[in-house]
Structure formats: structure tokens, C-alpha cells
Residue frames as a rotation matrix with the C-alpha (Angstrom) as fourth column:
MET 1
-0.047 0.776 -0.629 24.23
-0.996 -0.086 -0.032 -11.18
-0.079 0.625 0.777 35.23
SER 2
-0.025 0.103 0.994 22.81
-0.270 0.957 -0.106 -14.66
-0.963 -0.271 0.004 35.07
LYS 3
-0.875 -0.327 0.356 22.91
0.182 0.460 0.869 -16.89
-0.448 0.825 -0.343 32.02
GLN 4
-0.102 0.937 0.335 19.16
0.955 0.187 -0.231 -16.46
-0.279 0.296 -0.913 31.52
GLN 5
0.545 0.265 -0.796 19.44
0.195 -0.963 -0.187 -12.65
-0.816 -0.053 -0.576 31.51
ILE 6
-0.463 -0.784 -0.413 22.27
-0.339 -0.274 0.900 -12.77
-0.819 0.557 -0.139 28.95
ILE 7
-0.753 0.254 0.607 20.18
0.604 0.632 0.485 -15.01
-0.260 0.732 -0.630 26.67
LYS 8
0.339 0.932 -0.126 17.19
0.828 -0.359 -0.430 -12.63
-0.446 0.042 -0.894 26.96
LEU 9
0.266 -0.334 -0.904 19.45
-0.167 -0.940 0.298 -9.66
-0.949 0.072 -0.306 26.13
ILE 10
-0.800 -0.599 0.036 20.90
-0.112 0.207 0.972 -11.40
-0.590 0.773 -0.233 23.06
LEU 11
-0.432 0.725 0.537 17.43
0.882 0.463 0.084 -12.38
-0.187 0.510 -0.840 21.86
SER 12
0.491 0.626 -0.606 16.16
0.512 -0.770 -0.380 -8.82
-0.705 -0.123 -0.698 22.32
VAL 13
-0.143 -0.639 -0.756 19.04
-0.410 -0.657 0.633 -7.40
-0.901 0.400 -0.168 20.29
LEU 14
-0.896 -0.189 0.402 18.54
0.222 0.592 0.775 -10.03
-0.385 0.783 -0.488 17.57
ILE 15
-0.029 0.969 0.247 14.79
0.950 0.104 -0.295 -9.33
-0.311 0.225 -0.923 17.34
ALA 16
0.461 0.150 -0.874 15.43
0.098 -0.988 -0.118 -5.57
-0.882 -0.031 -0.471 17.16
ALA 17
-0.544 -0.742 -0.392 17.97
-0.373 -0.204 0.905 -6.06
-0.752 0.639 -0.165 14.35
LEU 18
-0.782 0.313 0.539 15.61
0.587 0.660 0.468 -8.33
-0.209 0.683 -0.700 12.39
THR 19
0.296 0.925 -0.239 12.76
0.781 -0.379 -0.497 -5.85
-0.550 -0.039 -0.834 12.83
ALA 20
0.188 -0.316 -0.930 14.90
-0.276 -0.926 0.258 -2.98
-0.943 0.209 -0.261 11.53
LEU 21
-0.845 -0.532 0.050 16.01
-0.144 0.317 0.937 -5.10
-0.514 0.785 -0.344 8.56
GLY 22
-0.441 0.769 0.462 12.43
0.859 0.511 -0.030 -6.09
-0.259 0.383 -0.887 7.76
ALA 23
0.480 0.608 -0.632 11.27
0.430 -0.791 -0.435 -2.47
-0.765 -0.062 -0.641 7.92
ALA 24
-0.260 -0.669 -0.696 14.09
-0.386 -0.589 0.710 -1.38
-0.885 0.453 -0.105 5.61
PHE 25
-0.979 -0.108 0.174 13.10
0.098 0.499 0.861 -3.90
-0.180 0.860 -0.477 2.94
GLY 26
-0.313 0.944 0.108 9.37
0.913 0.330 -0.239 -3.66
-0.261 0.023 -0.965 3.51
LEU 27
0.474 0.511 -0.717 9.19
0.384 -0.853 -0.354 0.13
-0.792 -0.107 -0.600 3.21
SER 28
-0.544 -0.820 -0.180 11.36
0.160 -0.311 0.937 0.38
-0.824 0.481 0.300 0.11
SER 29
-0.956 0.258 0.137 8.45
0.104 -0.136 0.985 0.45
0.273 0.956 0.103 -2.34
CYS 30
-0.485 0.870 -0.091 4.79
0.077 -0.062 -0.995 1.37
-0.871 -0.489 -0.037 -2.55
ASN 31
-0.827 0.362 0.430 1.94
0.487 0.079 0.870 1.18
0.281 0.929 -0.241 -5.04
VAL 32
-0.584 0.676 -0.450 -0.93
-0.008 -0.559 -0.829 3.65
-0.812 -0.480 0.332 -5.13
THR 33
-0.774 0.439 0.456 -4.05
0.568 0.163 0.807 3.36
0.280 0.884 -0.375 -7.27
ARG 34
-0.648 0.607 -0.459 -6.73
-0.085 -0.657 -0.749 6.04
-0.757 -0.446 0.478 -7.44
THR 35
-0.664 0.525 0.532 -10.02
0.738 0.350 0.577 5.55
0.117 0.776 -0.620 -9.29
VAL 36
-0.721 0.470 -0.509 -12.25
-0.230 -0.855 -0.464 8.51
-0.654 -0.217 0.725 -10.18
THR 37
-0.628 0.600 0.496 -15.72
0.777 0.509 0.370 7.77
-0.030 0.618 -0.786 -11.59
THR 38
-0.777 0.434 -0.456 -17.98
-0.362 -0.900 -0.242 10.43
-0.515 -0.023 0.857 -13.05
LYS 39
-0.655 0.638 0.405 -21.56
0.737 0.658 0.156 9.61
-0.167 0.401 -0.901 -13.99
SER 40
-0.787 0.463 -0.408 -24.10
-0.473 -0.877 -0.082 11.74
-0.396 0.128 0.909 -15.82
GLU 41
-0.629 0.645 0.435 -27.69
0.673 0.731 -0.110 10.69
-0.389 0.224 -0.894 -16.46
PHE 42
-0.787 0.478 -0.389 -30.27
-0.581 -0.787 0.208 12.17
-0.207 0.390 0.897 -18.79
TRP 43
-0.541 0.674 0.503 -33.81
0.387 0.730 -0.563 10.82
-0.747 -0.110 -0.656 -18.74
GLN 44
-0.936 0.271 -0.223 -35.85
-0.323 -0.415 0.851 10.95
0.139 0.868 0.476 -21.93
LYS 45
-0.064 0.996 0.063 -39.49
-0.998 -0.064 0.009 10.15
0.013 -0.062 0.998 -22.64
ALA 46
0.693 0.492 -0.527 -40.96
-0.480 0.860 0.172 6.73
0.538 0.134 0.832 -21.98
ASP 47
0.952 -0.286 0.111 -38.55
0.112 0.661 0.742 4.00
-0.286 -0.694 0.661 -20.87
THR 48
0.509 -0.798 0.323 -35.47
0.669 0.130 -0.731 5.24
0.542 0.588 0.600 -22.74
SER 49
0.934 -0.293 -0.207 -32.62
-0.064 -0.704 0.708 6.86
-0.353 -0.647 -0.676 -20.83
VAL 50
0.568 -0.821 0.064 -29.05
0.107 -0.004 -0.994 7.87
0.816 0.571 0.085 -21.57
VAL 51
0.927 -0.369 -0.071 -26.23
0.061 -0.040 0.997 7.27
-0.371 -0.929 -0.015 -19.07
ILE 52
0.558 -0.828 0.060 -22.71
-0.113 -0.148 -0.983 8.57
0.822 0.541 -0.176 -19.67
GLN 53
0.955 -0.281 0.094 -20.09
-0.045 0.177 0.983 7.19
-0.293 -0.943 0.157 -17.31
THR 54
0.488 -0.869 -0.084 -16.36
-0.292 -0.072 -0.954 7.85
0.823 0.490 -0.289 -17.36
LYS 55
0.963 -0.262 -0.060 -13.75
0.166 0.403 0.900 6.18
-0.211 -0.877 0.432 -15.21
THR 56
0.488 -0.869 0.085 -10.17
-0.502 -0.359 -0.787 7.34
0.714 0.341 -0.611 -14.75
ILE 57
0.949 -0.268 -0.166 -7.65
0.306 0.650 0.696 5.01
-0.079 -0.711 0.699 -13.12
GLU 58
0.514 -0.832 0.211 -4.27
-0.617 -0.529 -0.582 6.41
0.596 0.169 -0.785 -12.09
THR 59
0.914 -0.297 -0.275 -1.49
0.398 0.785 0.474 4.15
0.075 -0.543 0.836 -10.86
TYR 60
0.508 -0.806 0.305 1.79
-0.729 -0.590 -0.348 5.24
0.460 -0.046 -0.887 -9.27
ASP 61
0.887 -0.304 -0.349 4.52
0.390 0.897 0.209 2.72
0.249 -0.321 0.914 -8.58
ALA 62
0.533 -0.740 0.412 7.45
-0.746 -0.640 -0.185 3.83
0.400 -0.209 -0.892 -6.46
SER 63
0.932 -0.300 -0.204 10.33
0.356 0.866 0.352 1.56
0.071 -0.400 0.914 -5.69
LYS 64
0.612 -0.784 -0.103 13.80
-0.507 -0.490 0.709 2.07
-0.606 -0.382 -0.698 -4.33
LYS 65
0.885 -0.386 -0.261 16.51
-0.082 0.423 -0.902 1.37
0.459 0.820 0.343 -6.91
LEU 66
0.673 -0.713 0.199 19.66
-0.161 0.121 0.979 -0.18
-0.722 -0.691 -0.033 -5.55
TYR 67
0.897 -0.409 -0.168 22.59
-0.177 0.017 -0.984 0.43
0.405 0.912 -0.057 -7.91
């Protein structure tokens, strides 16, 4: 094996190890937000109208606890 091939091999192993480490820390938590909007309209006489709108926001936060 030439010196250049050994250097490429060491760099490949180092990059693989850093990628695995980054994935382990990067995938340890997630945040999810879901928004549900419901709208109901009722039209009355002339220019007057009634609009009822409800919005529900749910948030879930998951993180890995290291004890």
C-alpha cells in the first residue's frame, strides 16, 4: 500500500466516524407541531355575516435524556 492510499483510508474512516457521531447527536430529539383549523360561516341578511373559526395547536417535544 502506498502512502497516499493509507492517507485516503484513514480519512475515510475518520469521516465515517464523524458522520456516525453527528447522526447520533442530531437524531436524539425532535419537535412536531400540528395545527388544525376549523371554520364555519353563516351569512345573514344585507352585509352582515358571522364567522366562527377555531384553531388547535398541538406540540410534541421529544428529546433523549442522558442520565
